[in-house]
C-alpha positions in Angstrom: 0.0 0.0 0.0 1.3 3.4 -0.9 2.8 5.4 1.9 2.6 9.1 2.3 5.3 10.6 4.4 4.6 14.4 4.5 3.7 17.3 6.6 0.4 19.0 6.1 1.9 21.9 4.3 4.0 19.8 1.8 1.2 18.0 -0.1 1.9 17.3 -3.7 -0.9 18.4 -6.0 -1.2 14.9 -7.4 -2.1 13.7 -3.9 -4.8 16.3 -3.3 -7.7 13.9 -3.9 -6.2 11.3 -1.4 -5.5 14.1 1.1 -9.1 15.3 1.0 -10.4 11.7 1.6 -7.9 11.3 4.4 -8.9 14.6 5.9 -12.5 13.4 6.1 -11.4 10.2 7.8 -9.1 12.2 10.1 -12.0 14.4 11.1 -14.3 11.5 11.7 -11.8 9.6 13.8 -11.1 12.8 15.8 -14.8 13.1 16.5 -15.0 9.5 17.7 -12.0 10.1 19.9 -13.9 12.9 21.6 -16.9 10.7 22.4 -16.4 10.9 26.2 -15.9 14.8 26.3 -18.9 15.2 24.0 -21.1 13.0 26.1 -20.0 14.9 29.3 -20.9 18.2 27.7 -24.2 16.8 26.5 -25.0 15.7 30.1 -24.1 19.2 31.2 -26.5 20.7 28.8 -29.2 18.3 29.9 -28.6 18.5 33.6 -30.9 21.5 33.9 -33.8 19.3 33.1 -33.1 17.1 36.2 -32.3 19.9 38.7 -35.7 19.6 40.3 -35.1 16.0 41.1 -31.4 15.8 41.8 -28.6 18.4 42.3 -26.8 19.0 39.0 -23.4 18.1 40.3 -24.7 14.8 41.7 -26.4 14.1 38.3 -23.1 14.8 36.5 -21.2 12.4 38.8 -23.7 9.6 38.1 -23.7 10.4 34.4 -19.9 10.4 34.1 -19.6 7.0 35.9 -22.3 5.5 33.7 -20.7 6.8 30.5 -17.3 5.4 31.5 -18.9 2.0 32.4 -20.8 1.9 29.1 -17.7 2.7 27.1 -15.6 0.0 28.9 -18.2 -2.7 28.7 -19.2 -1.6 25.2 -15.6 -2.1 24.0 -14.9 1.5 23.3 -12.2 1.7 26.0 -9.6 -0.9 27.0 -8.7 -1.8 30.6 -5.4 0.1 30.3 -7.2 3.2 29.1 -9.7 3.1 32.1 -6.7 2.9 34.5 -5.1 6.0 32.8 -8.4 7.8 33.0 -8.7 7.0 36.7 -5.2 8.4 37.3 -6.1 11.6 35.5 -9.3 11.9 37.5 -7.3 11.8 40.8 -4.7 14.3 39.5 -7.4 16.6 38.4 -9.4 16.3 41.6 -6.2 17.2 43.6 -5.8 20.3 41.5 -9.5 21.2 41.8 -9.3 21.0 45.6 -6.4 23.3 45.7 -7.7 25.8 43.1 -11.1 26.1 44.7 -9.5 26.5 48.1 -7.3 29.2 46.8 -10.2 31.0 45.1 -9.3 30.5 41.5 -12.8 29.3 40.6 -15.8 27.9 42.4 -18.8 25.5 42.2 -21.6 27.6 43.6 -24.4 25.0 43.4 -25.3 22.6 46.3 -24.7 18.9 46.0 -24.3 15.8 48.1 -21.2 14.7 46.2 -19.1 17.8 47.1 -16.0 17.6 49.1 -14.3 20.8 50.4 -16.4 22.7 47.9 -15.4 20.5 44.9 -18.0 18.2 43.3 -16.4 14.8 42.7 -17.5 14.8 39.0 -15.0 17.6 38.3 -12.1 15.1 38.0 -13.8 13.7 35.0 -13.2 17.0 33.1 -9.5 16.2 33.3 -10.1 12.5 32.6 -11.9 13.5 29.4 -8.6 14.9 28.1 -6.9 11.6 28.8 -9.8 9.7 27.2 -9.4 11.7 24.0 -5.7 11.2 23.9 -6.0 7.4 24.6 -8.7 7.0 21.9 -6.7 9.1 19.4 -3.5 7.2 20.1 -5.2 3.9 19.4 -7.3 5.0 16.4 -4.4 6.6 14.6 -1.8 4.1 15.7 0.4 7.0 17.0 4.2 6.8 17.2 6.6 9.4 18.5 9.9 10.1 16.7 12.8 11.7 18.5 11.3 11.6 22.0 13.6 13.7 24.2 14.2 10.9 26.6 12.5 9.6 29.8 14.0 12.0 32.3 13.8 15.3 30.4 10.1 14.5 29.6 9.3 13.5 33.1 11.0 16.4 34.7 9.2 18.8 32.3 5.9 17.2 33.2 6.5 17.3 36.9 7.5 21.0 36.7 4.4 21.9 34.8 2.1 20.2 37.3 3.9 21.6 40.3 3.7 25.1 38.8 -0.1 24.9 38.8 0.2 24.9 42.6 3.3 27.0 43.3 2.3 30.0 41.0 0.0 31.2 43.8 3.0 31.6 46.2 6.0 32.3 44.0 6.5 33.7 40.5 4.7 31.9 37.7 7.4 30.1 35.8 5.2 28.5 33.1 6.9 30.4 30.3 10.4 29.4 31.5 9.1 25.8 31.5 7.8 26.5 28.0 11.3 27.3 26.9 12.4 23.9 28.2 9.6 22.3 26.3 10.6 24.1 23.1 14.2 22.9 23.6 13.6 19.3 24.5 10.7 18.6 22.2 12.0 20.7 19.2 12.7 17.6 17.1 9.8 15.5 18.4 7.3 14.5 15.8 4.1 12.5 16.1 3.3 10.0 13.3 -0.3 8.9 12.7 -1.8 6.4 10.3 -4.8 6.9 8.0 -5.6 4.0 5.8 -2.0 2.8 5.7 -0.7 6.3 4.9 1.6 7.9 7.3 1.4 11.6 8.2 3.6 13.6 10.6 3.0 16.6 12.8 5.5 18.4 15.2 4.6 17.4 18.7 4.7 21.1 19.9 2.1 22.1 17.2 -0.2 19.3 18.5 0.2 20.7 22.1 -0.9 24.2 20.9 -3.8 22.9 18.8 -5.3 20.6 21.4 -4.9 23.3 24.1 -6.8 25.8 21.9 -9.7 23.5 21.3 -9.9 22.6 25.0 -10.1 26.4 25.7 -13.0 26.6 23.3 -14.7 23.7 25.1 -14.1 25.4 28.4 -16.1 28.4 27.2 -18.9 26.1 26.5 -18.5 24.4 29.9 -18.6 27.6 31.9 -21.6 28.8 29.8 -23.4 25.6 30.8 -22.5 26.2 34.5 -19.9 23.4 34.9 -17.9 25.9 37.0 -17.5 29.6 37.2 -14.5 31.9 37.4 -14.7 35.0 39.7 -15.4 37.3 36.8 -18.3 35.1 35.6 -20.5 35.1 38.7 -22.6 38.1 37.8 -22.8 37.4 34.1 -21.1 35.0 31.8 -17.9 36.2 30.0 -15.5 34.5 27.7 -12.7 32.7 29.5 -9.5 34.6 29.7 -7.2 34.0 26.8 -4.3 33.2 29.2 -6.2 30.0 29.9 -5.1 28.7 26.5 -1.6 28.4 27.8 -2.9 26.7 31.0 -4.7 24.1 29.0 -1.7 23.8 26.6 0.5 22.9 29.6 -2.1 20.5 30.9 -2.1 18.9 27.5 1.7 18.5 27.7 1.5 16.9 31.1 -1.2 14.5 29.8 0.7 13.7 26.7 3.9 13.0 28.6 2.2 10.7 31.1 0.4 8.7 28.3 3.5 8.5 26.1 5.6 7.3 29.0 3.1 4.7 29.9 2.8 3.5 26.3 6.6 3.2 26.1 6.8 1.4 29.4 4.1 -1.1 28.3 5.9 -1.6 24.9 9.2 -2.2 26.6 7.6 -4.6 29.1 5.9 -6.6 26.4 9.1 -6.7 24.4 11.0 -8.2 27.3 8.2 -10.8 27.9 8.4 -11.7 24.2 12.1 -12.2 24.3 
């Protein structure tokens, strides 16, 4: 089968027809990879209909658990992916507890499933990012070229996550960490497969694009009342543009964790085979 090995901007005119077909497949597969986030947002939109019977945050917790169970038992998620999603739920919940305590945002509605002001469903908002990445990784048979190495990647991920907490007490160093990301990941490329054809994209570009689209989704989420920033309590306003970088860095942490787990599993399976 013919292989295409090109960046999006270097398409040969003779391949235009194939590219358009692959673009349609790419869009469809991306949409399928977003099934969990889409279902979560759908439940947010519908939660108002049940507010007279059950608190919205409690409804969302039940709905998120039910969606995850349905996806796993329906074969849309593997056991490994569920484990990754649970890890991200816990990491996200830890961040939510801190951010709400510090006053970055709040969950103003009452619920039985709130702990220290944070509804337990909120961790699924972070887990939805992991779900998308796991789904996309499998559907596109992703492969990383020129990964910076385990320790540089892990240190960058740890620094980003810690900065989400420490920036309230010391200077925000996200942009200095960003320089480290640019340096260590400057050669990293993600390869993805569409009908046997191989396409490439710089890893850093994928970080920016995913972060931007999550920021767009965040605007929808706050509009639906998933949570509120201090400047959104009186009336809804568009989420601050600075949040694009915040989501971008969260994407980087997520990507590093999933990539490292994938590599670890691959190495383990290789050793078992040998």
